[in-house]
C-alpha positions as CSV (number, residue, x, y, z in Angstrom):
1,M,33.6,32.4,20.3
2,I,31.9,33.9,17.3
3,F,34.8,36.5,16.5
4,N,37.7,38.1,17.8
5,V,38.9,41.4,16.2
6,T,41.5,44.2,16.9
7,D,39.7,47.7,17.4
8,P,41.5,51.1,16.2
9,K,43.0,51.5,19.8
10,G,44.9,48.0,19.4
11,R,42.6,46.3,21.8
12,S,41.3,42.9,21.3
13,V,37.4,42.6,21.2
14,L,35.5,39.4,21.2
15,L,31.9,38.2,20.8
16,K,31.0,35.3,22.6
17,K,28.6,32.5,21.3
18,G,26.6,32.8,24.4
19,T,26.1,36.7,24.0
20,W,25.3,36.4,20.5
21,E,22.5,33.5,20.9
22,H,21.0,34.4,24.2
23,K,21.1,38.4,24.0
24,I,21.7,40.1,20.6
25,Q,20.2,37.4,18.4
26,I,16.9,37.4,20.5
27,E,16.6,40.9,21.5
28,H,18.0,42.7,18.4
29,M,17.4,40.2,15.4
30,E,18.2,43.2,12.9
31,V,22.1,43.0,13.9
32,N,24.2,40.9,11.6
33,I,27.2,39.1,12.8
34,D,29.5,40.4,9.7
35,V,28.3,44.1,10.3
36,L,28.9,43.8,14.1
37,E,32.3,42.4,13.5
38,R,33.2,45.3,11.1
39,L,31.9,47.6,13.8
40,A,34.1,46.3,16.6
41,G,37.2,46.5,14.2
42,N,36.3,49.9,12.6
43,P,33.9,52.1,14.2
44,Y,33.2,55.8,13.3
45,Y,33.2,56.6,16.9
46,I,34.1,55.1,20.2
47,L,32.2,57.0,22.9
48,R,32.6,56.7,26.8
49,D,29.6,58.2,28.2
50,L,29.1,57.2,31.7
51,T,25.7,59.2,32.0
52,Q,24.1,56.9,29.2
53,L,25.8,53.8,29.9
54,D,25.7,51.8,33.0
55,Q,27.2,53.9,35.4
56,A,28.3,50.7,37.4
57,H,30.4,49.6,34.5
58,P,32.9,52.5,34.0
59,T,34.9,50.4,31.5
60,R,32.2,50.1,29.0
61,E,32.2,52.0,25.6
62,E,29.9,52.4,22.8
63,Y,31.0,51.9,19.3
64,V,29.0,53.7,16.7
65,D,28.8,53.6,12.9
66,L,26.4,54.5,10.0
67,I,25.2,51.6,7.7
68,P,22.8,51.3,4.9
69,S,19.4,50.1,6.2
70,P,18.7,46.3,5.3
71,V,15.0,47.1,4.7
72,E,15.0,50.9,3.4
73,T,16.9,53.1,1.3
74,S,18.5,55.1,4.0
75,L,21.1,55.0,6.5
76,V,20.7,53.5,10.2
77,I,23.1,53.7,13.0
78,I,24.7,50.6,14.5
79,R,25.6,50.5,18.2
80,A,27.6,48.0,20.0
81,I,28.5,48.3,24.0
82,I,31.9,46.7,24.5
83,D,33.1,46.1,28.1
84,H,37.0,46.5,28.6
85,A,37.1,45.3,32.1
86,T,39.1,42.3,31.0
87,A,41.2,41.7,28.0
88,P,40.0,40.9,25.5
89,G,37.2,43.3,25.6
90,E,33.8,41.8,25.2
91,V,30.6,42.7,23.3
92,V,27.8,43.1,25.7
93,T,24.9,43.8,23.3
94,A,24.4,45.6,20.0
95,F,21.4,47.2,18.2
96,I,20.4,49.3,15.2
97,S,18.6,52.5,15.5
98,S,17.3,55.2,13.0
99,K,17.6,58.0,15.6
100,T,20.6,59.7,17.4
101,K,18.7,59.8,20.6
102,G,20.9,58.6,23.3
103,L,24.1,59.4,21.8
104,F,26.1,61.7,23.9
105,T,29.8,62.6,24.3
106,Q,29.8,64.0,27.7
107,G,32.0,61.2,29.1
108,G,34.5,61.9,26.3
109,I,35.0,60.5,22.6
110,V,37.8,58.0,22.9
111,Y,38.2,57.6,19.1
112,V,37.1,59.1,15.7
113,R,37.8,57.2,12.6
114,P,40.3,59.3,10.3
115,E,39.0,60.4,7.0
116,S,40.3,58.4,4.1
117,K,42.5,60.5,1.7
118,G,41.6,59.6,-1.8
Protein backbone atom coordinates (compact mmCIF):
# COMPACT_ATOMS: atom_id res chain seq x y z
CA MET A 1 0.00 0.00 0.00
CA ILE A 2 1.25 3.48 -0.92
CA PHE A 3 -1.25 5.52 1.13
CA ASN A 4 -4.55 5.31 2.98
CA VAL A 5 -6.41 8.59 3.60
CA THR A 6 -9.88 9.64 4.68
CA ASP A 7 -11.89 11.56 2.09
CA PRO A 8 -14.25 14.45 2.98
CA LYS A 9 -17.20 12.03 3.20
CA GLY A 10 -15.40 10.08 5.94
CA ARG A 11 -14.52 7.15 3.68
CA SER A 12 -11.12 5.50 3.65
CA VAL A 13 -9.34 5.61 0.26
CA LEU A 14 -6.18 3.69 -0.51
CA LEU A 15 -3.67 3.47 -3.32
CA LYS A 16 -2.24 -0.01 -3.77
CA LYS A 17 1.40 -0.41 -4.74
CA GLY A 18 0.45 -2.52 -7.77
CA THR A 19 -1.98 0.11 -9.08
CA TRP A 20 0.70 2.78 -8.75
CA GLU A 21 3.54 0.74 -10.29
CA HIS A 22 1.64 -1.07 -13.05
CA LYS A 23 -1.03 1.47 -14.03
CA ILE A 24 -0.60 5.08 -12.97
CA GLN A 25 3.20 5.35 -13.03
CA ILE A 26 3.34 3.73 -16.48
CA GLU A 27 0.33 5.34 -18.18
CA HIS A 28 0.27 8.70 -16.38
CA MET A 29 3.83 9.57 -15.39
CA GLU A 30 2.82 13.19 -14.81
CA VAL A 31 0.94 12.22 -11.62
CA ASN A 32 2.84 12.65 -8.36
CA ILE A 33 2.05 10.46 -5.33
CA ASP A 34 1.87 13.42 -2.93
CA VAL A 35 -0.54 15.32 -5.19
CA LEU A 36 -2.68 12.20 -5.64
CA GLU A 37 -2.81 11.63 -1.88
CA ARG A 38 -3.91 15.26 -1.30
CA LEU A 39 -6.56 14.86 -4.00
CA ALA A 40 -7.97 11.69 -2.40
CA GLY A 41 -8.15 13.40 1.00
CA ASN A 42 -9.27 16.87 -0.07
CA PRO A 43 -10.75 17.06 -3.59
CA TYR A 44 -12.56 20.15 -4.81
CA TYR A 45 -15.28 17.99 -6.37
CA ILE A 46 -16.37 14.39 -6.10
CA LEU A 47 -18.53 13.53 -9.11
CA ARG A 48 -20.71 10.54 -9.85
CA ASP A 49 -21.22 10.46 -13.58
CA LEU A 50 -22.28 7.09 -14.87
CA THR A 51 -22.44 8.35 -18.46
CA GLN A 52 -18.72 9.10 -18.55
CA LEU A 53 -17.37 6.57 -16.09
CA ASP A 54 -17.58 2.84 -16.56
CA GLN A 55 -21.33 2.08 -16.33
CA ALA A 56 -20.51 -1.46 -15.24
CA HIS A 57 -19.02 0.00 -12.04
CA PRO A 58 -21.62 2.34 -10.47
CA THR A 59 -19.56 2.54 -7.27
CA ARG A 60 -16.84 4.58 -8.99
CA GLU A 61 -16.53 8.30 -8.42
CA GLU A 62 -14.26 10.94 -9.91
CA TYR A 63 -12.23 13.17 -7.60
CA VAL A 64 -11.25 16.49 -9.21
CA ASP A 65 -9.12 19.51 -8.32
CA LEU A 66 -6.95 22.23 -9.87
CA ILE A 67 -3.19 22.25 -9.31
CA PRO A 68 -0.29 24.29 -10.68
CA SER A 69 1.17 22.71 -13.80
CA PRO A 70 4.51 21.06 -13.07
CA VAL A 71 5.97 22.35 -16.37
CA GLU A 72 4.09 25.56 -17.16
CA THR A 73 2.85 28.67 -15.39
CA SER A 74 -0.78 27.60 -15.60
CA LEU A 75 -3.30 25.46 -13.77
CA VAL A 76 -4.20 21.91 -14.75
CA ILE A 77 -6.91 19.51 -13.62
CA ILE A 78 -5.97 16.44 -11.62
CA ARG A 79 -8.54 13.66 -11.76
CA ALA A 80 -8.70 10.30 -10.00
CA ILE A 81 -11.19 7.47 -10.30
CA ILE A 82 -11.95 5.92 -6.92
CA ASP A 83 -13.96 2.71 -6.61
CA HIS A 84 -16.03 2.46 -3.43
CA ALA A 85 -17.32 -1.08 -4.10
CA THR A 86 -15.38 -2.18 -1.04
CA ALA A 87 -14.16 -0.44 2.08
CA PRO A 88 -11.64 1.03 1.88
CA GLY A 89 -12.22 2.58 -1.52
CA GLU A 90 -9.42 2.10 -4.03
CA VAL A 91 -7.73 4.43 -6.51
CA VAL A 92 -8.30 2.88 -9.95
CA THR A 93 -6.39 5.47 -11.99
CA ALA A 94 -5.35 9.12 -11.95
CA PHE A 95 -4.32 11.59 -14.61
CA ILE A 96 -3.73 15.27 -15.31
CA SER A 97 -5.61 17.19 -17.98
CA SER A 98 -5.44 20.76 -19.24
CA LYS A 99 -9.05 20.65 -20.47
CA THR A 100 -12.41 20.14 -18.81
CA LYS A 101 -13.56 17.84 -21.61
CA GLY A 102 -15.24 14.80 -20.11
CA LEU A 103 -16.19 16.44 -16.81
CA PHE A 104 -19.95 16.14 -16.44
CA THR A 105 -22.33 16.34 -13.50
CA GLN A 106 -25.27 14.38 -14.93
CA GLY A 107 -24.79 11.59 -12.39
CA GLY A 108 -24.66 14.05 -9.53
CA ILE A 109 -22.18 16.02 -7.50
CA VAL A 110 -21.34 13.99 -4.41
CA TYR A 111 -19.22 16.66 -2.73
CA VAL A 112 -17.97 20.25 -3.18
CA ARG A 113 -15.17 21.52 -0.96
CA PRO A 114 -16.46 24.39 1.19
CA GLU A 115 -14.88 27.79 0.72
CA SER A 116 -12.37 28.65 3.40
CA LYS A 117 -13.21 31.58 5.61
CA GLY A 118 -10.38 33.97 5.96
